[in-house]
C-alpha positions in Angstrom: 0.1 0.0 0.1 1.2 3.5 -0.9 2.1 6.1 1.8 -0.1 8.8 2.5 0.3 12.3 4.2 -2.1 13.6 6.7 -4.1 15.2 4.6 -4.7 12.7 2.4 -6.2 10.7 5.1 -10.0 10.3 6.8 -10.5 8.2 9.6 -14.2 7.2 9.6 -15.8 5.4 12.4 -19.3 3.7 11.4 -21.8 3.6 14.2 -25.3 2.4 14.8 -27.9 -0.1 15.9 -27.2 -4.0 15.2 -28.2 -4.8 11.6 -28.3 -1.2 10.2 -25.9 -2.3 8.0 -22.4 -1.0 8.8 -20.5 -3.8 7.5 -22.4 -4.3 4.5 -21.9 -0.2 4.0 -18.0 -1.0 3.9 -18.1 -4.1 2.0 -20.2 -2.1 -0.9 -17.7 0.6 -0.9 -14.4 -2.0 -1.0 -16.3 -3.4 -4.1 -16.8 -0.1 -5.8 -13.2 1.0 -5.1 -11.8 -2.3 -6.6 -10.3 -3.6 -3.4 -12.4 -6.6 -3.6 -13.5 -8.3 -6.9 -16.9 -9.1 -5.9 -19.0 -7.7 -2.5 -19.5 -10.5 0.0 -22.5 -10.7 2.4 -23.1 -11.2 6.3 -25.5 -13.9 5.5 -23.2 -15.3 3.3 -19.7 -14.8 6.2 -17.6 -13.6 3.4 -17.2 -9.9 4.0 -14.2 -8.2 4.8 -15.0 -6.6 7.9 -16.4 -9.8 9.6 -13.7 -12.1 9.2 -13.9 -13.8 12.6 -15.4 -17.3 12.6 -17.9 -16.2 15.8 -18.8 -13.2 14.1 -19.6 -15.4 10.8 -21.7 -17.9 12.7 -23.7 -15.4 14.6 -23.9 -13.1 11.8 -23.1 -10.0 13.5 -20.0 -7.8 14.4 -17.9 -8.4 17.5 -14.8 -6.9 17.0 -14.1 -3.3 15.2 -12.0 -3.6 12.3 -10.0 -1.3 10.3 -10.8 -1.1 6.8 -8.8 1.3 4.8 -10.2 2.1 1.4 -8.5 4.1 -1.3 -10.7 6.5 -3.0 -9.2 9.0 -5.4 -5.7 9.9 -3.7 -7.3 9.6 -0.3 -7.1 6.9 2.1 -10.1 6.5 4.2 -9.9 4.2 7.4 -13.1 3.1 8.1 -13.6 1.5 11.7 -16.5 -0.6 11.7 -17.9 -1.4 15.2 -20.2 -3.8 16.7 -24.0 -2.4 17.2 -24.7 -4.6 20.1 -24.4 -2.3 23.4 -22.5 -5.6 24.9 -19.5 -4.9 22.8 -19.2 -0.9 23.8 -15.4 -1.6 24.7 -14.9 -2.2 20.7 -16.7 1.2 19.9 -15.3 3.1 22.5 -11.6 2.3 21.3 -12.4 3.0 18.0 -14.1 6.4 18.6 -10.8 7.6 20.3 -8.9 7.4 17.1 -11.8 8.5 14.8 -11.8 11.9 13.3 -15.6 11.7 11.9 -18.4 9.6 12.3 -20.7 7.9 9.9 -24.2 7.0 11.7 -25.6 4.3 9.7 -29.7 3.8 9.9 -31.7 1.2 8.2 -34.0 2.5 6.0 -36.6 0.1 7.2 -36.0 -0.1 10.8 -35.7 4.0 11.2 -34.0 5.5 13.9 -33.3 2.8 16.5 -31.5 3.2 20.4 -28.5 2.3 18.9 -28.9 5.4 16.8 -29.5 7.4 19.7 -26.2 5.8 21.7 -24.0 6.5 18.5 -25.4 10.6 18.8 -24.7 10.6 22.2 -21.4 9.0 21.5 -20.3 11.5 19.1 -21.5 14.2 21.3 -19.2 13.3 24.0 -16.4 13.1 21.7 -17.3 16.2 19.8 -17.0 14.1 16.7 -18.2 15.6 13.4 -20.8 13.4 11.7 -23.1 12.5 9.0 -26.2 10.0 9.0 -26.3 7.2 6.2 -29.6 5.6 5.6 -29.2 2.1 3.9 -31.6 -0.2 2.3 -33.4 2.4 0.1 -34.2 -0.2 -2.5 -36.4 -1.7 0.0 -39.9 -0.4 -0.7 -40.7 -0.2 3.1 -37.7 2.1 3.4 -39.2 5.8 4.6 -36.5 8.3 4.1 -38.7 11.2 4.9 -39.9 9.7 8.3 -36.3 9.4 9.3 -35.3 12.5 8.6 -38.4 14.2 10.1 -37.7 12.3 13.7 -33.9 13.2 13.1 -35.1 16.8 13.2 -37.4 16.6 15.9 -34.7 14.8 18.3 -31.4 17.1 17.3 -33.0 20.2 15.9 -32.1 22.7 12.7 -28.8 21.1 12.6 -30.1 18.2 10.8 -29.6 18.9 7.1 -30.6 16.1 4.0 -28.4 16.4 1.5 -30.8 14.2 -0.8 -34.2 12.4 -1.3 -34.8 9.5 -3.2 -36.6 9.2 -6.4 -38.8 6.2 -7.1 -40.1 4.5 -10.1 -42.9 1.9 -9.5 -41.4 1.2 -6.5 -38.0 0.8 -7.2 -35.3 3.2 -6.1 -34.0 4.3 -9.5 -32.2 7.9 -7.9 -32.1 10.9 -6.1 -32.5 14.4 -5.8 -29.4 16.6 -4.8 -30.8 19.5 -2.6 -27.6 21.6 -2.8 -27.5 21.5 -6.7 -31.8 21.1 -6.9 -31.5 18.5 -9.6 -32.3 14.9 -10.4 -30.3 12.4 -10.7 -30.6 8.5 -11.7 -28.2 5.8 -12.2 -28.1 4.1 -15.8 -27.2 0.6 -16.0 -23.2 1.0 -16.2 -23.7 2.9 -12.6 -23.0 6.0 -13.8 -25.6 9.0 -13.4 -27.5 11.1 -15.5 -29.3 14.6 -14.7 -33.3 14.0 -15.2 -35.9 16.7 -13.9 -37.0 16.5 -10.4 -40.3 14.6 -10.4 -43.4 16.7 -9.4 -44.2 14.7 -6.3 -41.0 15.4 -5.4 -41.1 19.3 -5.6 -42.8 20.0 -2.5 -40.0 17.9 -0.4 -37.4 20.0 -2.6 -38.5 22.8 -1.3 -38.8 22.0 1.9 -35.8 20.2 2.4 -33.7 22.9 0.5 -35.2 25.4 2.9 -34.4 23.2 6.1 -30.4 23.2 4.5 -30.7 27.1 3.8 -31.9 27.6 7.3 -28.9 25.3 8.7 -26.6 27.5 6.4 -27.6 30.6 7.8 -27.5 30.0 11.2 -23.7 29.5 10.8 -22.6 33.3 10.7 -24.1 36.4 11.3 -23.3 37.4 7.9 -25.5 34.4 6.3 -28.2 35.2 8.6 -28.9 38.7 7.5 -28.7 37.8 3.5 -30.9 34.8 4.2 -33.6 37.3 6.3 -32.9 39.7 3.2 -34.0 36.7 0.9 -30.7 36.4 -0.8 -30.1 33.3 -2.2 -26.8 31.4 -1.4 -24.1 30.2 -4.2 -23.5 26.4 -4.6 -19.9 27.6 -3.7 -20.9 29.3 -0.7 -23.3 26.4 0.5 -20.4 24.1 0.1 -17.7 26.2 2.0 -20.4 26.9 4.8 -21.1 23.2 4.9 -17.3 21.9 5.3 -16.8 24.5 8.2 -20.0 23.5 10.0 -20.1 20.0 9.4 -16.3 20.0 11.1 -17.7 22.1 14.0 -20.7 20.0 14.6 -23.0 22.7 13.7 -24.5 21.1 10.4 -25.0 17.3 10.5 -25.8 15.9 6.7 -28.4 13.4 5.9 -27.4 10.9 3.2 -28.9 7.9 1.7 -28.4 4.5 -0.7 -28.3 0.9 -1.4 -26.1 -1.6 0.0 -27.2 -4.2 -2.1 -27.2 -2.3 -5.3 -24.3 -0.3 -4.5 -26.3 3.2 -5.0 -25.6 6.1 -3.2 -21.9 5.0 -2.3 -20.1 7.4 -4.7 -22.3 10.4 -3.4 -21.2 9.5 0.0 -17.7 9.1 -0.6 -16.9 12.1 -2.2 -19.0 14.0 0.3 -16.6 12.5 3.0 -13.6 13.5 1.0 -15.5 17.1 0.7 -17.2 17.7 4.2 -15.3 15.3 6.8 -11.9 16.3 8.4 -8.6 15.1 7.9 -6.7 14.5 11.2 -4.6 17.8 10.1 -7.8 19.8 11.0 -8.2 18.0 14.4 -6.5 18.7 17.6 -4.5 16.3 20.0 -2.4 16.9 22.7 -0.2 15.1 25.4 1.6 15.6 28.4 5.5 15.5 28.0 6.1 13.4 31.4 9.7 15.1 31.8 8.5 18.8 31.7 5.0 18.1 32.4 4.3 20.8 29.8 1.4 20.0 27.3 2.6 18.7 24.1 0.1 19.7 21.1 0.9 16.8 18.6 -2.0 17.9 16.4 -1.2 15.4 13.6 2.0 17.2 12.9 4.3 15.4 10.5 7.5 17.7 11.3 7.3 17.0 15.2 8.9 14.1 17.0 7.3 11.0 16.9 4.3 9.6 19.1 1.6 7.4 18.9 -1.4 5.9 20.5 -2.5 2.0 20.9 -6.1 1.9 20.8 -6.4 -1.5 20.3 -4.7 -4.9 20.5 -5.4 -8.4 18.7 -4.2 -11.6 20.3 -4.2 -14.7 17.8 -3.2 -17.8 18.5 -1.9 -18.6 15.0 -1.1 -15.0 13.9 0.4 -13.2 17.0 -0.1 -10.3 18.6 -0.9 -6.7 16.4 -1.2 -3.6 18.5 -3.2 -1.0 16.5 -2.2 2.6 16.5 -2.7 5.7 15.4 0.4 8.1 14.9 -0.3 11.5 16.8 2.8 13.3 15.6 5.8 12.9 13.1 6.3 10.0 10.9 7.1 6.4 11.7 9.2 4.3 9.8 10.4 0.7 9.9 12.6 -0.1 12.7 12.3 3.0 14.6 13.0 2.8 18.4 9.8 4.1 20.3 9.6 4.9 24.1 7.0 3.2 26.0 6.6 5.6 29.0 4.2 3.5 31.0 6.5 0.6 31.2 9.5 2.8 30.9 10.9 0.5 28.1 12.1 1.3 24.7 11.8 -1.1 21.8 12.5 -1.6 18.4 9.1 -1.7 16.5 10.0 -3.4 13.4 7.8 -3.8 10.5 4.9 -1.3 10.0 1.5 -2.9 8.9 -1.7 -1.8 7.7 -4.3 -4.1 8.5 -7.7 -4.7 6.2 -9.7 -6.8 8.7 -7.2 -9.4 9.3 -5.1 -9.3 6.4 -1.7 -7.2 7.1 0.0 -5.5 4.7 3.5 -4.1 5.1 4.2 -0.3 4.7 7.4 1.8 4.7 6.2 4.3 6.6 2.8 5.8 8.4 2.4 9.7 8.4 1.0 11.6 11.5 -2.8 11.0 11.4 -2.8 7.5 10.0 -3.6 4.2 11.7 -1.6 1.4 11.5 -0.3 -1.7 13.6 2.7 -3.0 15.0 3.7 -6.7 15.9 4.9 -8.5 18.6 5.4 -5.6 20.8 4.6 -7.7 24.0 5.0 -4.6 27.1 2.6 -2.4 24.7 -1.1 -2.5 26.0 -4.2 -0.9 24.6 -4.4 2.6 25.7 -0.4 3.2 25.9 1.3 5.7 24.9 4.4 5.6 22.6 7.0 8.5 21.7 10.8 9.2 21.7 13.1 8.9 24.8 14.0 12.3 24.5 10.3 13.6 24.1 8.4 11.0 26.1 4.7 11.8 25.8 1.4 10.4 27.3 -1.8 10.8 25.8 -5.2 10.7 27.5 -6.2 6.9 27.9 -9.3 6.5 26.3 -12.4 5.8 28.9 -13.5 2.4 28.3 -16.6 1.2 30.3 -16.3 -1.1 33.4 -17.8 -4.4 33.4 -20.8 -5.2 35.9 -22.3 -8.5 35.0 -20.9 -11.4 36.7 -20.9 -15.4 36.1 -18.9 -17.9 37.9 -16.6 -20.0 36.0 -14.9 -23.4 35.8 -12.8 -25.2 34.2 -14.3 -28.5 33.2 -11.1 -30.8 32.6 -8.4 -30.2 35.4 -5.6 -30.6 32.9 -6.5 -27.4 31.0 -6.7 -25.5 34.3 -3.1 -23.4 32.8 -4.3 -23.2 29.5 -7.6 -21.7 30.6 -5.7 -19.1 32.3 -3.5 -18.3 29.8 -6.1 -17.7 27.1 -8.3 -15.7 29.5 -5.5 -13.5 30.0 -4.9 -13.1 26.2 -8.4 -12.5 25.7 -8.3 -10.0 28.8 -5.6 -7.8 26.8 -7.8 -8.1 23.7 -10.8 -6.7 25.4 -10.7 -4.3 28.1 -14.4 -4.7 29.5 -13.5 -8.2 30.3 -12.4 -8.7 34.1 -11.4 -11.9 35.9 -11.7 -11.9 39.4 -10.3 -14.8 42.0 -13.0 -14.8 45.1 -11.0 -16.9 47.3 -13.0 -15.9 50.0 -15.9 -17.8 48.5 -13.9 -20.6 46.3 -14.9 -19.1 43.1 -13.6 -17.8 39.9 -15.8 -15.1 38.4 -15.5 -13.3 34.8 -17.1 -10.0 34.6 -18.7 -8.6 30.9 -20.6 -6.0 29.9 -23.6 -8.4 29.3 -24.4 -11.9 29.4 -24.3 -12.3 25.8 -20.7 -10.5 26.0 -19.7 -13.2 28.3 -20.9 -16.2 26.0 -19.0 -15.1 23.5 -15.9 -15.0 25.6 -16.6 -18.6 26.0 -17.4 -19.1 22.6 -13.6 -17.7 21.9 -11.8 -19.8 24.3 -13.5 -23.0 22.7 -12.9 -21.7 19.1 -9.6 -20.2 19.6 -7.9 -22.1 22.0 -9.7 -25.6 22.3 -10.6 -25.6 26.1 -13.8 -25.4 27.6 -15.4 -23.8 31.1 -18.5 -24.1 32.9 -20.6 -21.0 33.7 -22.8 -20.7 36.6 -24.6 -17.9 38.7 -22.1 -16.4 41.3 -22.2 -17.0 44.9 -23.3 -14.1 46.9 -20.2 -13.0 49.4 -22.1 -13.0 52.4 -20.9 -12.3 55.7 -21.4 -13.8 59.2 -21.5 -11.8 62.3 -23.4 -11.7 65.8 -26.3 -9.4 67.7 -25.6 -10.8 70.9 -22.7 -12.1 73.5 -22.0 -15.6 74.7 -19.3 -16.8 77.3 -17.9 -20.2 76.3 -15.4 -22.3 77.2 -13.7 -25.2 75.8 -11.5 -27.8 76.9 -9.1 -29.7 73.9 -7.7 -32.9 75.4 -6.3 -35.8 73.5 -4.3 -38.6 74.9 -2.2 -40.7 72.3 0.3 -42.9 74.4 3.2 -40.4 75.0 2.6 -36.8 75.5 -0.9 -35.8 74.9 -2.6 -33.0 73.8 -4.2 -30.1 76.0 -5.4 -26.5 75.6 -8.3 -25.1 77.7 -9.9 -21.7 76.8 -12.7 -19.5 78.5 -13.4 -16.5 76.0 -16.4 -14.1 75.4 -17.6 -13.2 72.2 -19.2 -9.8 71.4 -19.9 -7.5 68.6 -17.0 -5.4 67.7 -17.0 -1.4 67.7 -15.7 -1.9 64.2 -17.6 -3.8 61.8 -15.2 -3.7 59.3 -12.8 -5.9 60.3 -13.4 -9.6 60.7 -12.1 -9.9 64.5 -10.4 -8.0 67.4 -8.8 -10.7 69.6 -8.2 -9.4 73.4 -6.8 -11.0 76.7 -7.3 -10.3 80.5 -6.1 -13.6 81.8 -4.9 -12.9 85.2 -2.9 -15.4 87.5 -1.2 -17.4 84.9 -4.1 -19.6 83.8 -3.1 -19.5 80.5 0.8 -18.7 80.0 1.5 -15.7 77.6 3.2 -18.0 75.0 -0.1 -19.2 74.2 -1.7 -16.1 73.5 -0.4 -16.2 69.8 -2.0 -19.5 69.2 -5.4 -18.9 70.3 -4.7 -15.7 68.2 -4.0 -18.2 65.2 -7.1 -20.2 66.1 -9.3 -17.6 65.7 -7.7 -16.3 62.4 -8.4 -19.7 60.9 -12.1 -19.7 62.2 -13.4 -16.4 61.0 -12.4 -17.6 57.2 -15.4 -20.0 57.6 -18.2 -19.3 60.2 -20.4 -21.6 61.8 -23.6 -20.4 60.9 -23.2 -20.9 56.9 -19.6 -21.5 56.1 -19.2 -17.3 55.0 -16.1 -15.3 56.4 -17.1 -13.9 59.7 -17.3 -10.1 60.4 -17.1 -7.5 63.5 -16.4 -9.8 66.3 -14.7 -8.9 69.7 -13.1 -12.4 70.9 -11.8 -12.1 74.6 -9.6 -14.5 76.4 -10.3 -14.5 80.3 -9.4 -17.5 81.7 -8.5 -21.2 81.0 -5.8 -23.9 82.3 -2.9 -25.7 80.8 -1.1 -28.6 81.2 2.8 -28.4 81.9 3.6 -31.4 79.9 0.9 -31.8 77.2 -0.1 -28.1 76.3 1.0 -26.9 72.9 0.5 -24.0 70.5 -1.7 -26.6 68.4 -3.8 -27.5 71.4 -4.5 -24.0 72.1 -4.9 -23.1 68.7 -7.5 -25.8 68.3 -9.5 -25.1 71.5 -9.6 -21.3 70.3 -11.0 -22.2 67.2 -13.8 -24.5 68.6 -14.8 -22.3 71.5 -15.0 -19.8 68.2 -17.5 -22.0 66.8 -19.6 -22.5 69.9 -19.7 -18.9 71.1 -20.8 -17.8 67.7 -23.8 -19.9 67.5 -24.7 -18.8 71.0 -24.5 -15.0 70.3 -27.3 -14.8 67.9 -25.5 -15.4 64.9 -27.0 -13.4 61.5 -25.9 -13.4 57.9 -24.9 -10.3 56.1 -25.5 -9.5 52.3 -23.7 -6.8 50.5 -25.3 -3.8 49.6 -24.7 -1.9 46.5 -25.1 1.6 45.6 -26.7 1.6 42.6 -26.9 4.0 39.7 -29.2 3.6 36.8 -29.4 5.8 33.7 -32.5 5.5 31.3 -34.6 7.6 29.4 -37.0 9.9 31.1 -40.1 7.7 29.9 -38.7 4.4 31.4 -38.0 5.9 35.3 -41.2 4.7 36.2 -40.6 0.7 35.2 -37.5 1.2 36.6 -38.4 2.0 40.0 -41.2 -0.2 40.3 -38.5 -3.1 39.4 -36.3 -1.6 41.7 -39.0 -2.3 44.6 -39.4 -5.8 43.9 -35.9 -6.5 44.2 -35.9 -5.2 47.9 -34.2 -2.1 46.3 -34.4 1.3 47.9 -34.7 4.6 45.9 -32.5 7.7 47.1 -33.1 9.8 44.5 -33.0 11.1 40.8 -31.2 13.3 39.1 -31.9 15.0 35.3 -28.8 14.0 33.0 -28.0 14.7 29.1 -29.8 13.5 26.1 -33.4 13.8 28.2 -32.1 11.0 30.5 -32.7 10.4 34.1 -30.0 9.1 36.5 -32.0 6.9 39.3 -30.2 6.2 42.8 -30.9 3.7 44.9 -29.3 0.8 47.0 -30.2 -3.0 46.4 -28.8 -6.1 47.6 -26.2 -7.7 45.2 -28.4 -10.9 45.3 -30.8 -8.8 43.5 -28.7 -7.8 40.7 -28.0 -11.4 39.2 -29.3 -11.0 35.7 -30.3 -7.6 35.9 -28.5 -6.5 32.6 -30.7 -8.4 30.7 -33.8 -7.3 32.6 -32.4 -3.5 32.3 -32.3 -3.9 28.6 -35.7 -5.6 28.1 -37.3 -2.9 30.4 -35.7 -0.2 28.1 -35.6 -1.5 25.1 -31.5 -1.5 25.4 -31.5 2.2 26.4 -30.7 1.8 29.8 -27.3 1.2 31.7 -25.9 0.9 35.4 -23.2 0.6 37.4 -22.8 0.1 41.1 -20.3 -0.4 44.1 -20.3 -2.0 47.6 -22.0 0.2 50.1 -22.0 -1.7 53.1 -23.1 -5.1 54.4 -26.4 -5.5 56.1 -28.5 -8.2 58.0 -30.0 -10.4 55.2 -34.1 -11.0 56.0 -34.8 -13.9 58.1 -36.7 -16.0 55.5 -33.5 -15.5 53.0 -31.3 -16.2 55.8 -33.2 -19.6 56.8 -33.1 -20.8 52.8 -29.1 -19.9 52.3 -28.5 -21.8 55.7 -30.5 -24.6 54.7 -29.1 -24.7 51.1 -25.3 -24.6 52.6 -26.0 -27.5 54.9 -27.4 -29.5 52.3 -24.1 -28.7 50.1 -21.9 -29.5 53.0 -23.8 -33.0 53.4 -23.4 -34.0 49.9 -19.3 -33.2 50.1 -19.0 -35.5 52.9 
């Protein structure tokens, strides 16, 4: 592949609902550009973007793919992202290096939740954007309704550039609103000018007026001329559009058909005309030595620096680190410095990825996207620079996972392989988190949702040939006491030689500090228990609190006091007193009104205003307490509540169902609280039965 300078590069992320046609759009453009000889389909599993076996079998995108397409003398790096919200991490990585976005809308399905989320993402990142309505060959597609809904949602900045011409329900051409002319496709794919159909005149006047309003609002001069009844020239319109698309003040709406490849030429030329190149964007980091702001701004003349936005770990091909060059020009065998890891590495060869195919290049200019191979120390969101000019870029915000499943390796011999494979998958996907919950003897995998975790497990099986079993996580209950007890325990054992003897008298009560497991004190007088056995008593308690006598859960908030006992000059030992203390603890806890505690989470739910009632009603069924509500951006409400962790299992799917996929949630531990008596009774019974089965 040729080398492209900064002004000849466009980095465009494709966003939108799953099934809107993002992957098919890229496939169509790849075909028209001559990159591929025949356009594939998602159904056939032969597209450039969706190359992963799981994407092919599931028929939806799971990973972000980079597809560089040469159009005229410009390289457009398309970042094709998944549409399902469970794979939001892939979207966040892609958006962090994009300079513009195309929000893809299905002409048949119209504006969906994924459309609105894409808009919100662009707003957060201040990303210039266009809408592209696909499937216009479908007679059920309604471009007019989509434009009207977009204008209702986002106001006058929505500017339709075209609208369709149909004949006998067939999509045969379009009206160019800027030029006010009709265009019809010929058999060879080229277009010819045709009169605007009479039935379209009304819409042309309407859309032209909307477009002129959008242009007029871009400056005081244009506004005065607009109200003065003056017409803008085509050149003035296009100049105003370019400036204001880049500043996010105007958002064009275009349309076409992925299947018939109609509308793609127009879209590509509009990308080149209206969407900014990296040289029109700004990027800054921090010089780690001086703490001064480093204005990289994709300037090829400045010292080299880059940002790693994605990692691919393939068991056959190896590791690829996808980067965007933020300044300078990267060349083969350059030595770059990773300040995060305090290490210099020779980067070796430079690559440009097209889906899963790597092509060597000699240089990557500022603003371009490429890949580095086998840099084992480089991780996603790391920065690269020269050691003389160590630059750190802000790490992209990646969503935190809150849906958990317990996993267990099916074959014991595969435990190491599973651990290594999961580590690689975590390096690829920052929205996957592994937790070794030793207190409850379980391994947990966290993901964005159930479907996300299922895909991770499928990757384990398909890529690494190992299997794990998923189940519901154990709730990390705790045990404590409400009352006090005074107990003694004498451990006495005769074995023929030296025996074992340890005798303790202890009091147990709730401790002032409920955050600690236990607090051990002694007030023995007269040497009834020698001081050298006090540490043994403490060790016995330390072992005992790991699994309480009520249901086998860790114990917290206990004050244990040793006040008396006895010893044997010959038979007493540390082991004997440790055993005595452990057994006294079990007895004392059971006599001091033991209870189970459950984790209470501070829950934050963000939903569109219209869903707050359903969310609050559902929380009441989950033993939740609503603490308040706050309005947020995009006509949404943040509901703050407290709810037991036990009631949050499956909440991701439930919230998605309640809000048509629009709701999100997060939580963190607030405190531990006594469980209701009926819940305690069931859990104690369940744990007792489990122990019997193990015995």
